[in-house]
N, CA, C and O atoms as a GROMACS GRO file, in nm:
protein
  408
    1MET      N    1   0.089  -0.067   0.034
    1MET     CA    2  -0.014  -0.005   0.017
    1MET      C    3   0.103   0.123   0.004
    1MET      O    4   0.207   0.139   0.068
    2GLU      N    5   0.049   0.199  -0.096
    2GLU     CA    6   0.160   0.321  -0.093
    2GLU      C    7   0.099   0.455  -0.047
    2GLU      O    8  -0.007   0.455  -0.110
    3ILE      N    9   0.099   0.539   0.005
    3ILE     CA   10   0.042   0.659   0.056
    3ILE      C   11   0.101   0.737   0.023
    3ILE      O   12   0.223   0.731   0.036
    4SER      N   13   0.025   0.870  -0.047
    4SER     CA   14   0.099   0.984  -0.079
    4SER      C   15   0.042   1.060  -0.018
    4SER      O   16  -0.065   1.040   0.040
    5GLY      N   17   0.109   1.169  -0.023
    5GLY     CA   18   0.131   1.320   0.022
    5GLY      C   19   0.155   1.393   0.176
    5GLY      O   20   0.277   1.401   0.195
    6ARG      N   21   0.106   1.428   0.251
    6ARG     CA   22   0.193   1.443   0.391
    6ARG      C   23   0.061   1.447   0.469
    6ARG      O   24  -0.038   1.520   0.472
    7ILE      N   25   0.125   1.283   0.560
    7ILE     CA   26  -0.041   1.324   0.679
    7ILE      C   27   0.076   1.360   0.820
    7ILE      O   28   0.187   1.316   0.847
    8SER      N   29  -0.016   1.465   0.890
    8SER     CA   30   0.069   1.518   1.014
    8SER      C   31   0.040   1.353   1.118
    8SER      O   32  -0.026   1.255   1.082
    9PRO      N   33   0.102   1.370   1.227
    9PRO     CA   34   0.164   1.337   1.333
    9PRO      C   35  -0.023   1.278   1.410
    9PRO      O   36  -0.065   1.169   1.449
   10ILE      N   37  -0.078   1.397   1.403
   10ILE     CA   38  -0.198   1.429   1.510
   10ILE      C   39  -0.273   1.310   1.433
   10ILE      O   40  -0.321   1.219   1.500
   11LYS      N   41  -0.283   1.312   1.287
   11LYS     CA   42  -0.371   1.250   1.206
   11LYS      C   43  -0.308   1.087   1.250
   11LYS      O   44  -0.369   1.017   1.331
   12ILE      N   45  -0.238   1.062   1.213
   12ILE     CA   46  -0.165   0.919   1.252
   12ILE      C   47  -0.188   0.896   1.416
   12ILE      O   48  -0.251   0.805   1.471
   13GLY      N   49  -0.142   0.968   1.454
   13GLY     CA   50  -0.191   0.936   1.668
   13GLY      C   51  -0.359   0.884   1.668
   13GLY      O   52  -0.403   0.786   1.728
   14ALA      N   53  -0.446   0.989   1.571
   14ALA     CA   54  -0.596   0.956   1.610
   14ALA      C   55  -0.618   0.814   1.554
   14ALA      O   56  -0.674   0.732   1.627
   15TYR      N   57  -0.574   0.773   1.415
   15TYR     CA   58  -0.610   0.695   1.331
   15TYR      C   59  -0.551   0.541   1.477
   15TYR      O   60  -0.630   0.460   1.527
   16LEU      N   61  -0.398   0.550   1.507
   16LEU     CA   62  -0.388   0.480   1.588
   16LEU      C   63  -0.482   0.418   1.707
   16LEU      O   64  -0.501   0.301   1.738
   17ASN      N   65  -0.520   0.509   1.747
   17ASN     CA   66  -0.629   0.549   1.892
   17ASN      C   67  -0.771   0.492   1.838
   17ASN      O   68  -0.850   0.442   1.918
   18ASN      N   69  -0.794   0.499   1.738
   18ASN     CA   70  -0.924   0.436   1.712
   18ASN      C   71  -0.914   0.266   1.645
   18ASN      O   72  -1.010   0.189   1.656
   19ILE      N   73  -0.805   0.232   1.587
   19ILE     CA   74  -0.762   0.061   1.629
   19ILE      C   75  -0.732   0.048   1.756
   19ILE      O   76  -0.710  -0.071   1.777
   20LYS      N   77  -0.718   0.116   1.858
   20LYS     CA   78  -0.718   0.051   1.972
   20LYS      C   79  -0.790   0.022   2.051
   20LYS      O   80  -0.796  -0.066   2.137
   21GLU      N   81  -0.881   0.150   2.002
   21GLU     CA   82  -1.055   0.194   2.098
   21GLU      C   83  -1.124   0.030   2.002
   21GLU      O   84  -1.164  -0.075   2.051
   22LYS      N   85  -1.115   0.068   1.866
   22LYS     CA   86  -1.200  -0.041   1.829
   22LYS      C   87  -1.161  -0.209   1.893
   22LYS      O   88  -1.248  -0.268   1.956
   23ASP      N   89  -1.046  -0.265   1.874
   23ASP     CA   90  -0.998  -0.353   1.934
   23ASP      C   91  -1.023  -0.401   2.090
   23ASP      O   92  -1.021  -0.516   2.132
   24LYS      N   93  -1.046  -0.277   2.166
   24LYS     CA   94  -1.096  -0.305   2.338
   24LYS      C   95  -1.249  -0.349   2.315
   24LYS      O   96  -1.315  -0.410   2.399
   25ILE      N   97  -1.298  -0.308   2.183
   25ILE     CA   98  -1.457  -0.326   2.205
   25ILE      C   99  -1.514  -0.444   2.156
   25ILE      O  100  -1.621  -0.489   2.194
   26SER      N  101  -1.419  -0.506   2.048
   26SER     CA  102  -1.456  -0.616   1.970
   26SER      C  103  -1.423  -0.727   2.043
   26SER      O  104  -1.492  -0.823   2.074
   27ALA      N  105  -1.276  -0.696   2.073
   27ALA     CA  106  -1.232  -0.805   2.184
   27ALA      C  107  -1.256  -0.841   2.294
   27ALA      O  108  -1.239  -0.759   2.385
   28PRO      N  109  -1.318  -1.010   2.333
   28PRO     CA  110  -1.400  -1.047   2.492
   28PRO      C  111  -1.262  -1.068   2.563
   28PRO      O  112  -1.160  -1.129   2.532
   29THR      N  113  -1.309  -0.970   2.703
   29THR     CA  114  -1.211  -0.999   2.796
   29THR      C  115  -1.232  -1.147   2.878
   29THR      O  116  -1.344  -1.198   2.866
   30ALA      N  117  -1.162  -1.195   2.936
   30ALA     CA  118  -1.169  -1.354   3.010
   30ALA      C  119  -1.288  -1.291   3.157
   30ALA      O  120  -1.312  -1.364   3.252
   31HIS      N  121  -1.330  -1.192   3.149
   31HIS     CA  122  -1.465  -1.140   3.257
   31HIS      C  123  -1.544  -1.169   3.195
   31HIS      O  124  -1.619  -1.260   3.233
   32THR      N  125  -1.560  -1.118   3.096
   32THR     CA  126  -1.706  -1.128   2.984
   32THR      C  127  -1.750  -1.243   2.928
   32THR      O  128  -1.868  -1.274   2.913
   33SER      N  129  -1.621  -1.330   2.888
   33SER     CA  130  -1.643  -1.490   2.840
   33SER      C  131  -1.668  -1.528   2.954
   33SER      O  132  -1.739  -1.626   2.930
   34GLU      N  133  -1.657  -1.517   3.107
   34GLU     CA  134  -1.663  -1.610   3.209
   34GLU      C  135  -1.819  -1.574   3.210
   34GLU      O  136  -1.901  -1.660   3.178
   35ALA      N  137  -1.860  -1.439   3.247
   35ALA     CA  138  -2.013  -1.411   3.252
   35ALA      C  139  -2.087  -1.463   3.173
   35ALA      O  140  -2.164  -1.544   3.225
   36ALA      N  141  -2.097  -1.448   3.057
   36ALA     CA  142  -2.121  -1.508   2.961
   36ALA      C  143  -2.156  -1.661   2.968
   36ALA      O  144  -2.264  -1.716   2.949
   37ALA      N  145  -2.036  -1.711   3.001
   37ALA     CA  146  -2.031  -1.844   3.020
   37ALA      C  147  -2.134  -1.869   3.149
   37ALA      O  148  -2.176  -1.980   3.116
   38LYS      N  149  -2.206  -1.836   3.282
   38LYS     CA  150  -2.210  -1.855   3.390
   38LYS      C  151  -2.359  -1.823   3.339
   38LYS      O  152  -2.446  -1.890   3.395
   39ARG      N  153  -2.405  -1.725   3.236
   39ARG     CA  154  -2.544  -1.680   3.186
   39ARG      C  155  -2.593  -1.758   3.120
   39ARG      O  156  -2.703  -1.796   3.160
   40ASP      N  157  -2.563  -1.794   3.047
   40ASP     CA  158  -2.582  -1.875   2.916
   40ASP      C  159  -2.537  -2.019   2.960
   40ASP      O  160  -2.424  -2.068   2.971
   41LYS      N  161  -2.693  -2.081   2.986
   41LYS     CA  162  -2.715  -2.249   3.056
   41LYS      C  163  -2.843  -2.283   3.021
   41LYS      O  164  -2.934  -2.201   3.012
   42VAL      N  165  -2.860  -2.441   2.993
   42VAL     CA  166  -2.975  -2.457   2.921
   42VAL      C  167  -3.009  -2.589   3.028
   42VAL      O  168  -2.929  -2.682   3.014
   43GLU      N  169  -3.078  -2.604   3.096
   43GLU     CA  170  -3.138  -2.694   3.190
   43GLU      C  171  -3.270  -2.765   3.133
   43GLU      O  172  -3.368  -2.693   3.116
   44LEU      N  173  -3.278  -2.884   3.107
   44LEU     CA  174  -3.439  -2.947   3.109
   44LEU      C  175  -3.475  -3.002   3.171
   44LEU      O  176  -3.415  -3.083   3.243
   45SER      N  177  -3.600  -2.974   3.166
   45SER     CA  178  -3.735  -3.038   3.286
   45SER      C  179  -3.744  -3.143   3.275
   45SER      O  180  -3.736  -3.198   3.165
   46GLN      N  181  -3.770  -3.216   3.404
   46GLN     CA  182  -3.815  -3.344   3.429
   46GLN      C  183  -3.927  -3.405   3.280
   46GLN      O  184  -3.951  -3.511   3.224
   47THR      N  185  -3.952  -3.321   3.275
   47THR     CA  186  -4.064  -3.371   3.198
   47THR      C  187  -4.023  -3.359   3.021
   47THR      O  188  -4.060  -3.431   2.929
   48VAL      N  189  -3.963  -3.277   3.020
   48VAL     CA  190  -3.883  -3.269   2.848
   48VAL      C  191  -3.784  -3.396   2.893
   48VAL      O  192  -3.734  -3.422   2.784
   49ARG      N  193  -3.743  -3.460   2.958
   49ARG     CA  194  -3.635  -3.558   2.971
   49ARG      C  195  -3.704  -3.673   2.940
   49ARG      O  196  -3.648  -3.763   2.877
   50GLU      N  197  -3.856  -3.685   2.990
   50GLU     CA  198  -3.926  -3.808   3.016
   50GLU      C  199  -3.984  -3.842   2.838
   50GLU      O  200  -3.982  -3.937   2.759
   51VAL      N  201  -4.027  -3.716   2.840
   51VAL     CA  202  -4.081  -3.722   2.639
   51VAL      C  203  -3.969  -3.728   2.544
   51VAL      O  204  -3.989  -3.781   2.434
   52ASN      N  205  -3.824  -3.669   2.578
   52ASN     CA  206  -3.749  -3.750   2.496
   52ASN      C  207  -3.692  -3.875   2.517
   52ASN      O  208  -3.654  -3.943   2.422
   53LYS      N  209  -3.682  -3.914   2.638
   53LYS     CA  210  -3.695  -4.082   2.649
   53LYS      C  211  -3.792  -4.154   2.563
   53LYS      O  212  -3.778  -4.241   2.477
   54ALA      N  213  -3.882  -4.099   2.607
   54ALA     CA  214  -4.044  -4.208   2.552
   54ALA      C  215  -3.984  -4.218   2.412
   54ALA      O  216  -3.937  -4.322   2.365
   55ARG      N  217  -3.990  -4.070   2.335
   55ARG     CA  218  -3.930  -4.029   2.174
   55ARG      C  219  -3.861  -4.166   2.115
   55ARG      O  220  -3.912  -4.242   2.032
   56GLU      N  221  -3.708  -4.180   2.191
   56GLU     CA  222  -3.624  -4.266   2.160
   56GLU      C  223  -3.717  -4.459   2.200
   56GLU      O  224  -3.726  -4.550   2.118
   57GLU      N  225  -3.758  -4.460   2.315
   57GLU     CA  226  -3.788  -4.590   2.311
   57GLU      C  227  -3.942  -4.575   2.182
   57GLU      O  228  -3.971  -4.682   2.128
   58LEU      N  229  -4.006  -4.483   2.150
   58LEU     CA  230  -4.077  -4.528   2.034
   58LEU      C  231  -4.035  -4.520   1.856
   58LEU      O  232  -4.101  -4.534   1.754
   59ALA      N  233  -3.902  -4.491   1.883
   59ALA     CA  234  -3.812  -4.450   1.763
   59ALA      C  235  -3.759  -4.623   1.765
   59ALA      O  236  -3.758  -4.660   1.648
   60SER      N  237  -3.715  -4.735   1.856
   60SER     CA  238  -3.708  -4.828   1.865
   60SER      C  239  -3.804  -4.931   1.846
   60SER      O  240  -3.756  -5.044   1.854
   61ILE      N  241  -3.900  -4.927   1.829
   61ILE     CA  242  -4.015  -4.995   1.837
   61ILE      C  243  -4.092  -5.024   1.630
   61ILE      O  244  -4.171  -4.952   1.568
   62PRO      N  245  -4.044  -5.116   1.599
   62PRO     CA  246  -4.062  -5.136   1.390
   62PRO      C  247  -4.195  -5.084   1.376
   62PRO      O  248  -4.276  -5.091   1.468
   63ASP      N  249  -4.224  -5.026   1.248
   63ASP     CA  250  -4.324  -5.004   1.208
   63ASP      C  251  -4.442  -5.086   1.197
   63ASP      O  252  -4.563  -5.074   1.217
   64ILE      N  253  -4.368  -5.168   1.161
   64ILE     CA  254  -4.457  -5.326   1.130
   64ILE      C  255  -4.444  -5.398   1.244
   64ILE      O  256  -4.353  -5.365   1.320
   65ARG      N  257  -4.533  -5.511   1.280
   65ARG     CA  258  -4.511  -5.583   1.358
   65ARG      C  259  -4.529  -5.741   1.286
   65ARG      O  260  -4.631  -5.799   1.250
   66ALA      N  261  -4.405  -5.778   1.283
   66ALA     CA  262  -4.384  -5.895   1.140
   66ALA      C  263  -4.484  -5.986   1.191
   66ALA      O  264  -4.568  -6.017   1.106
   67GLU      N  265  -4.501  -6.048   1.330
   67GLU     CA  266  -4.542  -6.190   1.365
   67GLU      C  267  -4.655  -6.164   1.365
   67GLU      O  268  -4.718  -6.255   1.312
   68LYS      N  269  -4.738  -6.058   1.407
   68LYS     CA  270  -4.861  -6.023   1.378
   68LYS      C  271  -4.928  -6.025   1.227
   68LYS      O  272  -5.036  -6.065   1.184
   69VAL      N  273  -4.784  -5.949   1.151
   69VAL     CA  274  -4.863  -5.987   0.967
   69VAL      C  275  -4.855  -6.120   0.921
   69VAL      O  276  -4.941  -6.165   0.845
   70ASP      N  277  -4.725  -6.214   0.973
   70ASP     CA  278  -4.702  -6.358   0.961
   70ASP      C  279  -4.845  -6.406   0.965
   70ASP      O  280  -4.905  -6.454   0.868
   71GLU      N  281  -4.916  -6.382   1.137
   71GLU     CA  282  -4.980  -6.472   1.177
   71GLU      C  283  -5.158  -6.459   1.072
   71GLU      O  284  -5.215  -6.562   1.036
   72ILE      N  285  -5.210  -6.336   1.045
   72ILE     CA  286  -5.297  -6.317   0.935
   72ILE      C  287  -5.248  -6.323   0.810
   72ILE      O  288  -5.329  -6.280   0.728
   73LYS      N  289  -5.124  -6.367   0.755
   73LYS     CA  290  -5.129  -6.414   0.653
   73LYS      C  291  -5.136  -6.589   0.634
   73LYS      O  292  -5.174  -6.647   0.532
   74ARG      N  293  -5.106  -6.629   0.714
   74ARG     CA  294  -5.150  -6.821   0.784
   74ARG      C  295  -5.277  -6.766   0.783
   74ARG      O  296  -5.289  -6.732   0.665
   75GLN      N  297  -5.400  -6.729   0.852
   75GLN     CA  298  -5.503  -6.716   0.884
   75GLN      C  299  -5.581  -6.692   0.767
   75GLN      O  300  -5.693  -6.739   0.745
   76ILE      N  301  -5.501  -6.595   0.674
   76ILE     CA  302  -5.560  -6.605   0.501
   76ILE      C  303  -5.543  -6.714   0.429
   76ILE      O  304  -5.647  -6.772   0.394
   77ASP      N  305  -5.475  -6.743   0.407
   77ASP     CA  306  -5.401  -6.866   0.375
   77ASP      C  307  -5.449  -7.049   0.363
   77ASP      O  308  -5.450  -7.130   0.271
   78ASP      N  309  -5.485  -7.056   0.511
   78ASP     CA  310  -5.563  -7.110   0.594
   78ASP      C  311  -5.738  -7.095   0.577
   78ASP      O  312  -5.777  -7.193   0.640
   79GLY      N  313  -5.806  -7.056   0.549
   79GLY     CA  314  -5.940  -6.986   0.539
   79GLY      C  315  -5.989  -6.937   0.634
   79GLY      O  316  -6.100  -6.888   0.616
   80THR      N  317  -5.929  -6.930   0.775
   80THR     CA  318  -5.962  -6.898   0.874
   80THR      C  319  -5.946  -6.754   0.890
   80THR      O  320  -5.970  -6.718   1.005
   81TYR      N  321  -5.922  -6.690   0.834
   81TYR     CA  322  -5.892  -6.521   0.913
   81TYR      C  323  -6.060  -6.438   0.905
   81TYR      O  324  -6.080  -6.380   0.798
   82LYS      N  325  -6.132  -6.433   0.969
   82LYS     CA  326  -6.238  -6.378   0.955
   82LYS      C  327  -6.249  -6.226   1.020
   82LYS      O  328  -6.182  -6.176   1.110
   83ILE      N  329  -6.349  -6.173   0.949
   83ILE     CA  330  -6.348  -5.984   0.955
   83ILE      C  331  -6.462  -5.972   0.992
   83ILE      O  332  -6.553  -5.982   0.909
   84ASP      N  333  -6.488  -5.949   1.130
   84ASP     CA  334  -6.546  -5.871   1.200
   84ASP      C  335  -6.662  -5.689   1.152
   84ASP      O  336  -6.638  -5.576   1.194
   85GLY      N  337  -6.744  -5.721   1.084
   85GLY     CA  338  -6.798  -5.603   1.032
   85GLY      C  339  -6.876  -5.487   1.139
   85GLY      O  340  -6.908  -5.372   1.108
   86ASN      N  341  -6.890  -5.534   1.231
   86ASN     CA  342  -6.970  -5.473   1.303
   86ASN      C  343  -6.801  -5.399   1.430
   86ASN      O  344  -6.803  -5.292   1.491
   87LYS      N  345  -6.700  -5.485   1.430
   87LYS     CA  346  -6.590  -5.408   1.473
   87LYS      C  347  -6.536  -5.323   1.379
   87LYS      O  348  -6.491  -5.217   1.423
   88ILE      N  349  -6.531  -5.339   1.282
   88ILE     CA  350  -6.469  -5.231   1.144
   88ILE      C  351  -6.541  -5.089   1.174
   88ILE      O  352  -6.484  -4.984   1.203
   89ALA      N  353  -6.697  -5.114   1.158
   89ALA     CA  354  -6.808  -5.016   1.129
   89ALA      C  355  -6.770  -4.921   1.269
   89ALA      O  356  -6.760  -4.798   1.258
   90PHE      N  357  -6.748  -4.996   1.408
   90PHE     CA  358  -6.758  -4.910   1.498
   90PHE      C  359  -6.648  -4.850   1.523
   90PHE      O  360  -6.652  -4.735   1.568
   91ASN      N  361  -6.524  -4.915   1.497
   91ASN     CA  362  -6.384  -4.848   1.478
   91ASN      C  363  -6.370  -4.745   1.379
   91ASN      O  364  -6.268  -4.677   1.392
   92MET      N  365  -6.459  -4.711   1.268
   92MET     CA  366  -6.470  -4.623   1.203
   92MET      C  367  -6.557  -4.509   1.236
   92MET      O  368  -6.551  -4.403   1.174
   93ILE      N  369  -6.610  -4.523   1.299
   93ILE     CA  370  -6.728  -4.420   1.322
   93ILE      C  371  -6.679  -4.346   1.490
   93ILE      O  372  -6.700  -4.231   1.530
   94ARG      N  373  -6.618  -4.448   1.554
   94ARG     CA  374  -6.510  -4.403   1.691
   94ARG      C  375  -6.415  -4.306   1.616
   94ARG      O  376  -6.426  -4.184   1.630
   95GLN      N  377  -6.320  -4.365   1.536
   95GLN     CA  378  -6.259  -4.242   1.447
   95GLN      C  379  -6.286  -4.133   1.426
   95GLN      O  380  -6.226  -4.035   1.469
   96SER      N  381  -6.404  -4.134   1.344
   96SER     CA  382  -6.484  -3.985   1.312
   96SER      C  383  -6.510  -3.919   1.355
   96SER      O  384  -6.528  -3.811   1.300
   97LEU      N  385  -6.532  -3.941   1.495
   97LEU     CA  386  -6.563  -3.885   1.604
   97LEU      C  387  -6.464  -3.836   1.696
   97LEU      O  388  -6.481  -3.726   1.749
   98ILE      N  389  -6.330  -3.928   1.728
   98ILE     CA  390  -6.199  -3.858   1.773
   98ILE      C  391  -6.139  -3.730   1.680
   98ILE      O  392  -6.081  -3.637   1.736
   99ASP      N  393  -6.160  -3.735   1.530
   99ASP     CA  394  -6.123  -3.674   1.461
   99ASP      C  395  -6.257  -3.520   1.453
   99ASP      O  396  -6.230  -3.416   1.393
  100GLU      N  397  -6.335  -3.534   1.494
  100GLU     CA  398  -6.454  -3.433   1.461
  100GLU      C  399  -6.358  -3.352   1.629
  100GLU      O  400  -6.318  -3.236   1.624
  101ILE      N  401  -6.342  -3.428   1.743
  101ILE     CA  402  -6.298  -3.328   1.872
  101ILE      C  403  -6.214  -3.298   1.829
  101ILE      O  404  -6.220  -3.177   1.852
  102ALA      N  405  -6.063  -3.327   1.738
  102ALA     CA  406  -5.945  -3.283   1.783
  102ALA      C  407  -5.945  -3.156   1.658
  102ALA      O  408  -5.852  -3.077   1.650
   0.00000   0.00000   0.00000
C-alpha cells in the first residue's frame, strides 16, 4: 500500500487510537467470557427428559409387527381369517368422532 502526500502525526495518532479503541470493544475479555458462560445455561425439565426418553423408545419400536402380519397371512392362507364387520364399523365411527373433537 502506498500513501502519498503529507500526513500529519496528529492524524496518524488519531488513527492508531481508533484502532486501539476498536480492538478493546470487539475483543472479549476473560471477565466477559466467564460472565457469558455463567449466564448461558440450558437445563431441561424432568418432563422434557421423560418426553425425549419416550421418543427414543418409540423410535426403537418397528413400524410393522412382523409376527402379527405373519399370523394374518397364515389365517388367510388357511381360510380361517374372519372379518368382523361390526368391529370395523365401530372403529370407523369412533375414529370419525375423535377426528371431529381434535
